[in-house]
N, C-alpha and C positions, 0 to 999 in steps of 0.2 A: 188253450189260453186265450187271452183277449177279451176285454169287456166291451169296448165300444165297436158300435156298427153301424154301416149305412148300406142300402141296397134296395132292390126291388123285390116285392114278395111274390114268390114263385108259387104259392099254394096255401090253403086256408083250412081249418078243419071245420066240420060240421057245426052250424049255428053261428058263425063268427059273421059279425055285422060291423064292426069298426073298421075293419081293413079289407080289401080285397085284391085278388090278383093284379099285379102290375102297378100297385101304388109305390111310390117312392117313400121309404121310411129309414129312420134312424133312431138309435137308442143306446140303452145301458144294460149290460147282462151280467153284473157282479155276483158271484158265488158260483152260478153255473159256469161262466167264462163261455169259450167256444167261438168268439168272435173272429179268431184268426183263422178263417175256413171259408170255403166257398159258399157252404150252406149254414144257415142257423135257425134253430126253432126256438121261438120265445112265445110266452102266454100272450093272448090278446089283452090283458090287462096290465102287462108288465110295462116297465119304464120304455116305451116306444111312441113315437109320433111321426106325423107325415113331415117330409123334408119340404122347406119352402121352396116357393118356384123361383128359378133362376139361382138356386144355390146346388153346388156339386156335392157328390158323396164324399169326396175327398175333404171339401170345405167344412162340412157339417158333422163328419164321423166323429171329430176329436171335441165335440161340443158339449159333451155330458159328463165325463169323468171328473175332469178338474174343476168344472163349475159347479158340480153337486157337492163336492168336499167344500169349496168356498163358500156355497150357500148355507152349508152346515155351520162353517166357522161364523160366519155373520148372525145366524140366528142364535148359537149356543153364547155368543158373546154379547147378544141384546143390541147391536149396532143398529143406529138409526140415523135419519138424516141430521146434519149439523156436527155430528161427532168428528173426532180425528182418530184416524188408524194408521199405523205403521205395518206394511208388509214386507217381510224379509224372505227373499226369494221370489221377487215379483216378475221373474221371466219364465218360471217352471209352469207346468200344466195348471197347478192349483193357483200359484200366485199371480200368473197374468190373467187368469179368469177372476181372481179376487179383486184386482185392481179395477177391471171395467164394472165389475157387479156392485162394487161399493160407490162408484162415482154414480151408477143409475140411482142409487139410493140417495144421493147428495151428502156422501160423506167426503171430508177432506182427508186426501190419501198421501201419504208419503212411502215412496217405494225404495228398496234397498236393492241394489244389483251391482253387476260388474261394470267397468268403464265402457266396454265395446256395446252395451246395451242401454245405456243412458237414454238415447234417442228414442229406441223402441218402446220403454216404459213411459216416456212421456206422450208419446203416441197413443199409448193405451189409455191415457188420462191422468196420470200421475199428477198431482200439484207440486209436489216437491220430490227430488231424488237424491239418494245418497249411495254414493260409491263405495263399497265396502273395501275395495282394494286400495283406496286412499286413507282409510282410516278406520276405526273400530265404531261401528254403527251403535253400538250400546253406550257409547259416549255423549250421544245427540243430547243438546240441551233442551229440547223440545219434549214434552210430555203428551201421551194419547190416553184416549179412552180402552184402545185395545192394540194389541200387538199381534199380529198373525205371522206365525213362523211355518211358513208354507214348504218349507225343505227339513224341517226336524233337525236343523244343524246347531241350534242356541239351546238355553234353557231358561226356566222361569227365573233363577238366579241371576242371570247376567240381565236379563230384559226387565226386571223388576222395577228398576230406577227410572225406566221410560213410562212407567204407566202413572196415570194420574190416580188419586186416592180412588178406591174401589174399581179401578181398571183391570181388565181382563186379559190374560195372555193365552193363547190357543196354538197348539202345535199340531202338525200333521203326523208326527212320530210320538211314540212312547217316552222317548228320552232315556238319558243314562238310568240303568236299574228300573225300568218302566216308572219312573218317578213322576211323569205327568198323570198317571192314574192316581197315583195315592196323592198328589197334590190337588188334584180335582175332587177329592173327597174330602181333603183336610182344610185348605185355604177359604172355602165358601164358610166355614164355622167360624172363621178369625174375623170376618166382617172388614176385611182391608183388601189390598189386591189380591187377586185370586186367579187360580188356573181353571179352565173349563178343557175338557177333552170331548169333542164332539162325536158323535156316532152318526154318519150322514144316513138319511132316509132315502130310499128309493121308491120312487112313484112316478105313474104316468104324468100327474100334476106337474112335477117338477120339469120333467122333458117337454112338455107342451109348453110351459113357461120359457124355457130355453129356447124353444123353436119362435116363440113370438121375438124375442129378444134378438134373434139371428136375423128374423125376417125383415125387421126395422132397422137392422144395422147397429143396433145398440151394444150389441157382443159379438165379437168375431174371434173365434179359436185362433190362438198362435199356433203356427206349423212351422216346424224346423226343417224337416227333410221328409222325403217321400222314398219308399221302397216297395219293391213288388213282392208279392207273397213267397216267391222263390229266393228272395233275399232277407228272410225273415231272421234269419241267424245273425246276419250283418246289423240288421236293425235293433237287434237287442243288445248286441255288442256295443253299439254306439250309445244306446240309452245307459247303458252299464257304466259309461265313462263318466257320467254326472254332468256332462258339458252342454246337453240339449237345451234347447230354450222352447217353451211351449209344447208342442206334441211332435211324435213321430207318426206319421201315416203309413199303414199298409195297403197297397192297391192290389184288389184281387182282379186278375186277367178275365175279361168278358169273352169267353171261347165260343 
């Protein structure tokens, strides 16, 4: 398993010119998986880029998965500068990336999280923060051009009142009875508030874009905990509690 990776190029195939042995690289390997291992084989034109100088493998390894989903949210919602977006689940891998990427675009961000994470989300750049433990965020009086449910724990029905006319609801999950897929087909025909269900695009271009953002400090992946490879069962158990913030990083020993 494992989709995100960072490490040193150990070997290259014949005719490879983009990367060389010894290069520090990171990237995303969805579908094929295999990143939770000492060695991983990826195609030259895959979702891979060099690691910026001064950035560690642990810092950059979680820089692709949540961010590429967040970018898909932004693209499918048609989000642009000057708009207002609410991010529910702003401390998760997708949500923490979405807050930062939206601010880069010049979007006004309202973030929803628990009490203990309010300061973290403000530091990520959120203009306004709602504590969901203190009340129902769907009762918020403000309306938005888009609502990003980055944890898939709400529904279009509950969030619809938060949307401006023509606003877009996007979720990371299919929703009850896979309703988000159905609503994504039906609601655009009604010319009102709508659901979009993004299918992220994996490409080297996206990873290179994220590399640039990480290099200049505009995007910093949030890291909750580190585990060594021989503790990976404990890492999965922790993630499955649903209590993590940002990302959990697996460190492979350098023997």
